[in-house]
py3Dmol code that shows the C-alpha trace and the ligand (Angstrom):
import py3Dmol

protein = """\
ATOM      1  CA  MET A   1      -2.364  -0.422  -8.393  1.00  0.00           C
ATOM      2  CA  GLN A   2       0.633   0.293 -10.623  1.00  0.00           C
ATOM      3  CA  HIS A   3       2.031  -1.475 -13.677  1.00  0.00           C
ATOM      4  CA  ASP A   4       5.248  -2.469 -11.950  1.00  0.00           C
ATOM      5  CA  PHE A   5       3.340  -4.350  -9.239  1.00  0.00           C
ATOM      6  CA  CYS A   6       1.296  -6.338 -11.750  1.00  0.00           C
ATOM      7  CA  PRO A   7       2.336  -9.352 -13.857  1.00  0.00           C
ATOM      8  CA  GLY A   8       4.811  -8.184 -16.488  1.00  0.00           C
ATOM      9  CA  GLY A   9       6.004  -5.356 -14.262  1.00  0.00           C
ATOM     10  CA  ALA A  10       9.369  -4.906 -12.577  1.00  0.00           C
ATOM     11  CA  LEU A  11       8.164  -5.996  -9.127  1.00  0.00           C
ATOM     12  CA  ALA A  12       5.157  -8.100  -9.965  1.00  0.00           C
ATOM     13  CA  VAL A  13       2.902  -9.327  -7.204  1.00  0.00           C
ATOM     14  CA  PRO A  14       1.594 -12.743  -8.305  1.00  0.00           C
ATOM     15  CA  ARG A  15      -1.909 -12.325  -9.772  1.00  0.00           C
ATOM     16  CA  GLY A  16      -1.807  -8.684  -8.727  1.00  0.00           C
ATOM     17  CA  ASP A  17      -3.859  -7.591 -11.704  1.00  0.00           C
ATOM     18  CA  GLU A  18      -6.738  -9.865 -10.769  1.00  0.00           C
ATOM     19  CA  ILE A  19      -8.001  -7.447  -8.159  1.00  0.00           C
ATOM     20  CA  VAL A  20      -8.468  -4.444 -10.441  1.00  0.00           C
ATOM     21  CA  PRO A  21     -12.186  -5.060 -11.145  1.00  0.00           C
ATOM     22  CA  THR A  22     -12.868  -5.654  -7.447  1.00  0.00           C
ATOM     23  CA  VAL A  23     -11.018  -2.501  -6.443  1.00  0.00           C
ATOM     24  CA  ASN A  24     -12.965  -0.500  -9.017  1.00  0.00           C
ATOM     25  CA  ARG A  25     -16.270  -1.888  -7.828  1.00  0.00           C
ATOM     26  CA  LEU A  26     -15.460  -1.242  -4.164  1.00  0.00           C
ATOM     27  CA  ALA A  27     -14.194   2.272  -4.757  1.00  0.00           C
ATOM     28  CA  ALA A  28     -17.448   3.209  -6.465  1.00  0.00           C
ATOM     29  CA  ASN A  29     -19.160   2.825  -3.077  1.00  0.00           C
ATOM     30  CA  PHE A  30     -17.043   5.455  -1.329  1.00  0.00           C
ATOM     31  CA  ARG A  31     -17.207   9.243  -1.444  1.00  0.00           C
ATOM     32  CA  THR A  32     -13.623   9.637  -0.214  1.00  0.00           C
ATOM     33  CA  VAL A  33     -11.063   7.585  -2.101  1.00  0.00           C
ATOM     34  CA  VAL A  34      -7.299   7.994  -1.792  1.00  0.00           C
ATOM     35  CA  LEU A  35      -4.894   6.317  -4.198  1.00  0.00           C
ATOM     36  CA  THR A  36      -1.265   5.697  -3.351  1.00  0.00           C
ATOM     37  CA  GLN A  37       1.539   5.597  -5.862  1.00  0.00           C
ATOM     38  CA  ASP A  38       5.095   4.398  -5.297  1.00  0.00           C
ATOM     39  CA  TRP A  39       7.113   7.204  -6.857  1.00  0.00           C
ATOM     40  CA  HIS A  40      10.842   6.632  -6.543  1.00  0.00           C
ATOM     41  CA  PRO A  41      13.710   8.668  -7.947  1.00  0.00           C
ATOM     42  CA  ALA A  42      16.197   6.640 -10.008  1.00  0.00           C
ATOM     43  CA  GLY A  43      18.822   5.123  -7.729  1.00  0.00           C
ATOM     44  CA  HIS A  44      16.439   4.843  -4.796  1.00  0.00           C
ATOM     45  CA  LEU A  45      18.113   3.110  -1.864  1.00  0.00           C
ATOM     46  CA  SER A  46      15.381   0.453  -1.689  1.00  0.00           C
ATOM     47  CA  PHE A  47      16.662  -0.816  -5.049  1.00  0.00           C
ATOM     48  CA  ALA A  48      19.161  -3.691  -4.899  1.00  0.00           C
ATOM     49  CA  SER A  49      20.912  -2.043  -7.848  1.00  0.00           C
ATOM     50  CA  ALA A  50      21.894   0.856  -5.572  1.00  0.00           C
ATOM     51  CA  HIS A  51      23.927  -1.497  -3.359  1.00  0.00           C
ATOM     52  CA  PRO A  52      26.884  -3.155  -5.116  1.00  0.00           C
ATOM     53  CA  GLY A  53      26.897  -6.925  -4.633  1.00  0.00           C
ATOM     54  CA  LYS A  54      23.327  -7.085  -3.342  1.00  0.00           C
ATOM     55  CA  SER A  55      20.425  -8.880  -4.972  1.00  0.00           C
ATOM     56  CA  PRO A  56      16.691  -8.232  -4.903  1.00  0.00           C
ATOM     57  CA  TYR A  57      14.882  -9.620  -1.854  1.00  0.00           C
ATOM     58  CA  GLU A  58      17.996  -9.539   0.331  1.00  0.00           C
ATOM     59  CA  ILE A  59      17.462  -7.659   3.573  1.00  0.00           C
ATOM     60  CA  ILE A  60      19.908  -4.987   4.671  1.00  0.00           C
ATOM     61  CA  ALA A  61      20.178  -2.635   7.637  1.00  0.00           C
ATOM     62  CA  MET A  62      19.262   0.949   6.861  1.00  0.00           C
ATOM     63  CA  PRO A  63      19.521   3.808   9.398  1.00  0.00           C
ATOM     64  CA  TYR A  64      15.762   3.402  10.045  1.00  0.00           C
ATOM     65  CA  GLY A  65      15.816  -0.399  10.335  1.00  0.00           C
ATOM     66  CA  ALA A  66      15.682  -3.516   8.185  1.00  0.00           C
ATOM     67  CA  GLN A  67      14.961  -2.943   4.517  1.00  0.00           C
ATOM     68  CA  VAL A  68      14.103  -5.517   1.878  1.00  0.00           C
ATOM     69  CA  LEU A  69      15.933  -4.729  -1.353  1.00  0.00           C
ATOM     70  CA  TRP A  70      13.702  -4.670  -4.420  1.00  0.00           C
ATOM     71  CA  PRO A  71      14.201  -4.699  -8.156  1.00  0.00           C
ATOM     72  CA  ASP A  72      14.148  -1.178  -9.608  1.00  0.00           C
ATOM     73  CA  HIS A  73      10.457  -0.265  -9.755  1.00  0.00           C
ATOM     74  CA  CYS A  74       8.015   2.628  -9.989  1.00  0.00           C
ATOM     75  CA  VAL A  75      10.612   5.165 -11.071  1.00  0.00           C
ATOM     76  CA  GLN A  76       9.102   8.632 -11.317  1.00  0.00           C
ATOM     77  CA  GLY A  77       7.511   9.331 -14.664  1.00  0.00           C
ATOM     78  CA  THR A  78       7.959   5.835 -16.120  1.00  0.00           C
ATOM     79  CA  ARG A  79       5.194   3.586 -17.408  1.00  0.00           C
ATOM     80  CA  GLY A  80       5.901   1.166 -14.568  1.00  0.00           C
ATOM     81  CA  ALA A  81       4.973   3.876 -12.078  1.00  0.00           C
ATOM     82  CA  ALA A  82       1.689   4.652 -13.817  1.00  0.00           C
ATOM     83  CA  PHE A  83      -1.574   3.274 -12.504  1.00  0.00           C
ATOM     84  CA  HIS A  84      -2.784   0.027 -14.043  1.00  0.00           C
ATOM     85  CA  GLY A  85      -4.662   0.831 -17.218  1.00  0.00           C
ATOM     86  CA  GLY A  86      -7.771  -0.938 -15.969  1.00  0.00           C
ATOM     87  CA  LEU A  87      -8.052   1.149 -12.831  1.00  0.00           C
ATOM     88  CA  ASP A  88     -11.213   3.182 -13.106  1.00  0.00           C
ATOM     89  CA  ILE A  89     -11.682   5.443 -10.078  1.00  0.00           C
ATOM     90  CA  PRO A  90     -12.234   8.899 -11.554  1.00  0.00           C
ATOM     91  CA  HIS A  91     -13.637  10.283  -8.304  1.00  0.00           C
ATOM     92  CA  ALA A  92     -10.451   9.593  -6.302  1.00  0.00           C
ATOM     93  CA  GLY A  93      -9.696  12.929  -4.641  1.00  0.00           C
ATOM     94  CA  LEU A  94      -6.084  12.445  -3.578  1.00  0.00           C
ATOM     95  CA  VAL A  95      -3.041  10.621  -4.869  1.00  0.00           C
ATOM     96  CA  ILE A  96      -0.343  10.127  -2.264  1.00  0.00           C
ATOM     97  CA  ARG A  97       3.020   9.703  -3.942  1.00  0.00           C
ATOM     98  CA  LYS A  98       5.460   8.010  -1.611  1.00  0.00           C
ATOM     99  CA  GLY A  99       9.043   6.834  -1.557  1.00  0.00           C
ATOM    100  CA  THR A 100      10.144  10.092  -3.150  1.00  0.00           C
ATOM    101  CA  ASP A 101      13.091  10.547  -0.756  1.00  0.00           C
ATOM    102  CA  ARG A 102      16.025   8.611  -2.205  1.00  0.00           C
ATOM    103  CA  ALA A 103      17.217   7.528   1.232  1.00  0.00           C
ATOM    104  CA  ILE A 104      13.967   6.289   2.803  1.00  0.00           C
ATOM    105  CA  ASP A 105      11.515   3.721   1.532  1.00  0.00           C
ATOM    106  CA  SER A 106       7.830   4.252   2.217  1.00  0.00           C
ATOM    107  CA  TYR A 107       5.492   1.281   2.344  1.00  0.00           C
ATOM    108  CA  SER A 108       2.816   3.003   4.388  1.00  0.00           C
ATOM    109  CA  ALA A 109       0.476   5.604   2.960  1.00  0.00           C
ATOM    110  CA  LEU A 110       0.810   7.536   6.252  1.00  0.00           C
ATOM    111  CA  TYR A 111       4.483   7.402   7.196  1.00  0.00           C
ATOM    112  CA  GLU A 112       7.780   6.698   5.519  1.00  0.00           C
ATOM    113  CA  ASN A 113       9.680   3.634   6.707  1.00  0.00           C
ATOM    114  CA  ASP A 114      11.434   5.618   9.437  1.00  0.00           C
ATOM    115  CA  ARG A 115       7.921   5.589  10.979  1.00  0.00           C
ATOM    116  CA  THR A 116       8.293   9.276  11.848  1.00  0.00           C
ATOM    117  CA  THR A 117       8.140  11.235   8.570  1.00  0.00           C
ATOM    118  CA  PRO A 118       4.465  11.753   7.709  1.00  0.00           C
ATOM    119  CA  THR A 119       3.061  11.812   4.188  1.00  0.00           C
ATOM    120  CA  GLY A 120       0.266  14.192   5.220  1.00  0.00           C
ATOM    121  CA  LEU A 121      -2.490  11.643   4.715  1.00  0.00           C
ATOM    122  CA  THR A 122      -3.456  11.565   8.390  1.00  0.00           C
ATOM    123  CA  GLY A 123      -4.199  15.268   8.329  1.00  0.00           C
ATOM    124  CA  TYR A 124      -6.161  14.990   5.098  1.00  0.00           C
ATOM    125  CA  LEU A 125      -8.358  12.262   6.544  1.00  0.00           C
ATOM    126  CA  ARG A 126      -8.829  13.948   9.937  1.00  0.00           C
ATOM    127  CA  GLU A 127      -9.782  17.279   8.414  1.00  0.00           C
ATOM    128  CA  ARG A 128     -12.451  15.513   6.397  1.00  0.00           C
ATOM    129  CA  GLY A 129     -13.862  13.791   9.464  1.00  0.00           C
ATOM    130  CA  ILE A 130     -12.936  10.303   8.300  1.00  0.00           C
ATOM    131  CA  GLU A 131     -12.955   7.777  11.127  1.00  0.00           C
ATOM    132  CA  ARG A 132     -12.703   4.443   9.382  1.00  0.00           C
ATOM    133  CA  LEU A 133     -10.557   3.259   6.506  1.00  0.00           C
ATOM    134  CA  PHE A 134     -11.067   0.380   4.107  1.00  0.00           C
ATOM    135  CA  VAL A 135      -7.812  -0.720   2.521  1.00  0.00           C
ATOM    136  CA  ALA A 136      -7.249  -2.672  -0.679  1.00  0.00           C
ATOM    137  CA  GLY A 137      -4.390  -3.146  -3.122  1.00  0.00           C
ATOM    138  CA  LEU A 138      -0.808  -4.354  -3.474  1.00  0.00           C
ATOM    139  CA  ALA A 139       0.980  -5.770  -1.759  1.00  0.00           C
ATOM    140  CA  LEU A 140      -0.972  -7.073   1.190  1.00  0.00           C
ATOM    141  CA  ASP A 141       2.141  -7.874   3.238  1.00  0.00           C
ATOM    142  CA  PHE A 142       3.960  -4.587   2.612  1.00  0.00           C
ATOM    143  CA  CYS A 143       2.158  -1.395   1.601  1.00  0.00           C
ATOM    144  CA  VAL A 144      -1.290  -2.554   2.714  1.00  0.00           C
ATOM    145  CA  ARG A 145       0.101  -3.933   5.970  1.00  0.00           C
ATOM    146  CA  TYR A 146       2.127  -0.856   6.881  1.00  0.00           C
ATOM    147  CA  SER A 147      -0.705   1.480   5.941  1.00  0.00           C
ATOM    148  CA  ALA A 148      -3.180  -0.447   8.070  1.00  0.00           C
ATOM    149  CA  GLU A 149      -0.799  -0.576  11.027  1.00  0.00           C
ATOM    150  CA  ASP A 150      -0.066   3.134  10.910  1.00  0.00           C
ATOM    151  CA  ALA A 151      -3.744   3.988  10.520  1.00  0.00           C
ATOM    152  CA  VAL A 152      -4.615   1.979  13.641  1.00  0.00           C
ATOM    153  CA  ARG A 153      -1.868   3.764  15.552  1.00  0.00           C
ATOM    154  CA  GLU A 154      -3.337   7.072  14.406  1.00  0.00           C
ATOM    155  CA  GLY A 155      -6.694   6.090  15.858  1.00  0.00           C
ATOM    156  CA  PHE A 156      -8.616   5.123  12.737  1.00  0.00           C
ATOM    157  CA  ALA A 157     -10.735   2.000  12.585  1.00  0.00           C
ATOM    158  CA  VAL A 158      -9.226  -0.106   9.820  1.00  0.00           C
ATOM    159  CA  VAL A 159     -10.735  -2.819   7.656  1.00  0.00           C
ATOM    160  CA  VAL A 160      -8.591  -4.652   5.111  1.00  0.00           C
ATOM    161  CA  ILE A 161     -10.565  -6.139   2.243  1.00  0.00           C
ATOM    162  CA  GLU A 162      -8.427  -9.212   1.825  1.00  0.00           C
ATOM    163  CA  ASP A 163      -9.663 -10.530  -1.482  1.00  0.00           C
ATOM    164  CA  ALA A 164      -9.090  -7.071  -2.933  1.00  0.00           C
ATOM    165  CA  CYS A 165      -5.403  -7.470  -2.072  1.00  0.00           C
ATOM    166  CA  ARG A 166      -2.611  -9.794  -3.193  1.00  0.00           C
ATOM    167  CA  GLY A 167       0.583 -10.566  -1.263  1.00  0.00           C
ATOM    168  CA  ILE A 168       4.161 -11.143  -2.331  1.00  0.00           C
ATOM    169  CA  ASP A 169       5.403 -13.155   0.712  1.00  0.00           C
ATOM    170  CA  VAL A 170       9.067 -12.362   1.329  1.00  0.00           C
ATOM    171  CA  ALA A 171      10.736 -14.035   4.335  1.00  0.00           C
ATOM    172  CA  GLY A 172       7.485 -14.944   6.083  1.00  0.00           C
ATOM    173  CA  SER A 173       5.870 -11.560   5.504  1.00  0.00           C
ATOM    174  CA  MET A 174       2.369 -12.957   4.938  1.00  0.00           C
ATOM    175  CA  ALA A 175       2.318 -14.792   8.269  1.00  0.00           C
ATOM    176  CA  ALA A 176       3.744 -11.722  10.005  1.00  0.00           C
ATOM    177  CA  THR A 177       1.006  -9.612   8.469  1.00  0.00           C
ATOM    178  CA  ARG A 178      -1.756 -11.853   9.740  1.00  0.00           C
ATOM    179  CA  SER A 179      -0.276 -11.887  13.254  1.00  0.00           C
ATOM    180  CA  SER A 180       0.083  -8.135  13.241  1.00  0.00           C
ATOM    181  CA  PHE A 181      -3.483  -7.548  12.063  1.00  0.00           C
ATOM    182  CA  ALA A 182      -4.812  -9.851  14.766  1.00  0.00           C
ATOM    183  CA  ALA A 183      -2.743  -8.143  17.459  1.00  0.00           C
ATOM    184  CA  LEU A 184      -3.739  -4.618  16.388  1.00  0.00           C
ATOM    185  CA  GLY A 185      -7.406  -5.305  15.771  1.00  0.00           C
ATOM    186  CA  VAL A 186      -7.284  -4.732  12.025  1.00  0.00           C
ATOM    187  CA  ALA A 187     -10.440  -6.345  10.675  1.00  0.00           C
ATOM    188  CA  ALA A 188     -10.116  -8.453   7.548  1.00  0.00           C
ATOM    189  CA  ILE A 189     -13.207  -8.993   5.421  1.00  0.00           C
ATOM    190  CA  ALA A 190     -14.005 -10.224   1.941  1.00  0.00           C
ATOM    191  CA  ALA A 191     -15.328  -7.927  -0.760  1.00  0.00           C
ATOM    192  CA  ARG A 192     -18.392 -10.112  -1.177  1.00  0.00           C
ATOM    193  CA  GLU A 193     -19.454  -9.530   2.437  1.00  0.00           C
ATOM    194  CA  PRO A 194     -22.249  -6.965   2.730  1.00  0.00           C
ATOM    195  CA  VAL A 195     -20.415  -3.801   3.662  1.00  0.00           C
ATOM    196  CA  ALA A 196     -23.401  -2.397   5.485  1.00  0.00           C
ATOM    197  CA  ALA A 197     -22.973  -5.173   8.059  1.00  0.00           C
ATOM    198  CA  THR A 198     -19.772  -3.523   9.281  1.00  0.00           C
ATOM    199  CA  GLY A 199     -21.370  -0.304  10.439  1.00  0.00           C
ATOM    200  CA  PRO A 200     -23.312   2.776   9.446  1.00  0.00           C
ATOM    201  CA  ARG A 201     -20.515   4.999   8.189  1.00  0.00           C
ATOM    202  CA  ILE A 202     -19.861   3.273   4.891  1.00  0.00           C
ATOM    203  CA  GLY A 203     -19.331   5.768   2.145  1.00  0.00           C
ATOM    204  CA  SER A 204     -17.599   8.280   4.377  1.00  0.00           C
TER     205      SER A 204
END
"""
ligand_1 = """\
1
ZN
Zn 8.776 0.974 -3.810
"""
view = py3Dmol.view(width=600, height=400)
view.addModel(protein, "pdb")
view.setStyle({"model": 0}, {"cartoon": {"style": "trace"}})
view.addModel(ligand_1, "xyz")
view.setStyle({"model": 1}, {"stick": {}})
view.zoomTo()
view.show()
């Protein structure tokens, strides 16, 4: 939940700011909360501006695979990279800053986009005995999707709280996300659903 991903920001997710109250309310129910923060150096290679002649939302081949090019966003230390001012999760114990390597983008909270360089989050969660993750935020079809996919691969049970997310939908990415979640067994629920109905470990 960062300024640049909300309306008025450099890479705004439509209606991205709407979910802030829901995210706050959900987070209050959990003992272990991890925030993620896109944290790019200037000139990051996910920025269209770093590739002469390219425009935002074009897709190029990077050494680790296809990469959507984005407007410059979430540059380290800028207001755009700061958390949304309405975010109110003082008990969050960890902030994962990702995308800090100029040459590799990082959608997932667990791995950079090469799918092999870990952020360390898996170890943090395992050492704390966490078995199930509830994911919310922006954007559903990129950072939420990749985080959920990687978490399933790491053996966590994963629930995406869909109405506590908003998508951006680039080149069919929303449809691809839904297919992927179905194939991997990522559960999608609504924030209004009683969380206790999903199992006894809520709050862990
Ligand atoms: Zn980014």
